C-alpha positions in Angstrom: -20.5 -5.8 12.3 -21.6 -4.0 9.2 -18.4 -2.2 8.6 -16.4 -5.5 9.3 -18.4 -7.3 6.6 -17.9 -4.2 4.0 -14.2 -4.3 4.5 -14.0 -8.3 4.1 -15.4 -7.7 0.7 -12.9 -4.7 -0.4 -9.9 -5.7 -2.8 -6.8 -3.5 -2.6 -3.9 -3.5 -5.0 -0.7 -2.3 -3.5 2.1 -1.5 -6.2 5.5 -1.3 -4.7 6.5 -3.3 -1.5 9.6 -1.4 -0.5 9.6 1.1 2.3 6.2 2.7 1.9 4.7 -0.5 0.6 5.5 -2.4 3.4 4.2 0.0 6.2 0.8 0.3 4.0 0.7 -3.5 3.5 1.0 -4.3 7.3 -1.5 -1.6 8.0 -4.3 -2.4 5.4 -3.5 -6.1 5.9 -4.3 -5.6 9.9 -7.5 -3.4 9.2 -9.9 -6.4 8.1 -9.8 -5.9 4.3 -10.3 -9.2 2.6 -8.2 -9.0 -0.6 -4.8 -7.6 -1.0 -2.8 -8.0 -4.4 1.0 -7.1 -4.2 3.1 -5.9 -7.4 6.8 -5.6 -7.1 9.6 -7.1 -9.3 11.9 -6.0 -6.7 14.0 -8.1 -4.4 15.3 -7.3 -0.9 18.6 -5.6 -0.6 20.7 -5.3 2.6 21.7 -1.6 1.8 17.9 -0.3 2.1 16.6 -2.9 4.6 16.7 -0.2 7.5 13.9 1.6 6.1 11.6 -1.3 4.9 10.0 -2.8 8.2 8.6 -6.1 6.9 12.2 -7.4 6.0 15.0 -9.0 7.9 18.7 -9.6 7.0 17.6 -13.4 6.1 15.3 -12.2 3.4 18.3 -10.6 1.4 18.0 -11.2 -2.3 14.2 -12.6 -2.0 11.1 -11.0 -3.5 9.7 -8.1 -1.5 6.2 -8.9 -2.6 6.6 -12.6 -1.3 7.9 -11.8 2.1 5.4 -8.8 2.5 2.3 -11.3 1.7 3.9 -13.8 4.3 4.1 -11.2 7.0 0.5 -9.9 6.4 -0.9 -13.5 6.5 1.1 -14.1 9.8 -0.8 -11.0 11.2 -4.1 -11.7 9.5 -4.7 -15.3 8.3 -8.2 -14.3 7.0 -7.1 -11.9 4.2 -6.5 -13.2 0.9 -3.2 -12.3 -0.7 -1.8 -12.6 -4.5 1.7 -11.8 -5.3 2.8 -10.7 -8.6 6.6 -10.4 -9.1 6.8 -8.4 -12.0 6.8 -4.7 -12.9 3.6 -2.7 -13.0 3.7 -2.4 -16.8 3.6 -6.2 -17.3 0.8 -6.5 -14.5 -1.4 -3.8 -16.1 -1.2 -5.5 -19.6 -1.9 -8.7 -18.3 -5.0 -7.6 -16.0 -8.2 -5.6 -15.9 -8.5 -2.9 -13.0 -11.0 -4.5 -10.8 -10.0 -3.2 -7.5 -11.8 -0.9 -4.8 -8.9 1.0 -4.4 -5.1 1.1 -6.1 -2.2 2.3 -4.0 0.8 3.4 -5.6 4.0 3.1 -3.2 6.5 3.2 -5.7 9.1 5.8 -6.4 8.9 6.2 -10.0 6.9 9.0 -12.1 6.3 6.9 -15.1 4.9 4.0 -13.2 2.6 6.7 -11.5 1.5 7.9 -14.8 0.8 4.3 -16.0 -1.4 3.6 -12.8 -3.3 6.8 -13.5 -4.1 5.7 -17.1 -4.9 2.1 -16.0 -7.3 3.1 -13.0 -9.0 5.6 -15.3 -9.9 2.5 -17.6 -11.3 0.8 -14.8 -13.0 4.0 -12.9 -11.1 2.9 -9.9 -9.6 5.3 -7.4 -6.0 5.4 -6.4 -3.7 7.1 -4.3 0.0 7.6 -4.0 2.6 8.8 -1.4 6.1 9.6 -1.2 8.6 10.0 1.3 12.1 11.4 1.3 14.0 12.2 4.5 11.5 14.1 6.9 9.1 15.1 4.1 6.1 13.4 2.9 3.7 14.0 0.3 0.3 12.5 -0.9 -2.4 13.1 -3.4 -6.0 12.0 -2.8 -8.5 11.0 -5.9 -11.9 11.4 -4.9 -14.6 8.8 -6.4 -18.1 8.9 -5.2 -18.0 5.5 -3.6 -15.0 5.6 -1.8 -13.2 8.1 0.7 -9.5 8.0 1.6 -7.7 10.3 4.0 -4.1 9.9 4.2 -2.3 12.6 6.8 1.3 13.2 7.0 2.7 14.3 10.1 6.2 15.2 10.8 7.7 13.4 13.7 8.4 16.5 15.7 4.6 17.6 15.8 1.6 15.6 17.5 -1.8 15.8 15.8 -4.4 13.6 17.0 -7.9 13.4 15.0 -10.9 11.1 14.6 -8.5 9.3 12.0 -5.8 8.1 14.2 -2.9 7.0 13.1 -1.8 3.4 11.7 2.0 3.1 11.5 5.1 5.4 11.7 8.1 5.1 9.3 10.9 7.6 8.0 9.8 9.8 10.9 6.4 10.4 9.3 3.0 9.2 10.3 0.3 8.3 7.8 -3.1 7.5 8.7 -5.6 5.7 6.3 -9.4 5.1 6.8 -11.8 3.6 4.2 -15.1 4.3 4.2 -17.7 2.7 1.6 
């Protein structure tokens, strides 16, 4: 019960609601985290819908962040979600960094640099991951109050640990466990 209450008080920002962001959003949204903010300027497009698991054909040309928020709410009506239909530069200009963790699920190095600077100002941990074909990479940022573990597996291998795994996509498995 203590862990559940701790998760309910956590506030997570996910930047990017495409292929990686949808998987992370659904996993974190189902985990019991109390607050999730989603930032993405983009709309769903038919040409890449096959790798963005939260979207359906009927979602074409609609906001990725708005649709992801509805999917998360349908799985967990207790999570409080805010959608920001804008790019990260505008978002970070308008808001202070007051999150327990920021997750960069974009595919843009200049945005990654902006997130790094913004989170440093707020003394906030952040993590990024990226996927290309069957390869994946991640970066962990350690802060004394929060520990994140993101494990990458190739689909041809099976690894099991105390961390388990949350979801599979693009033939890679990621696991995420938040400890306060």
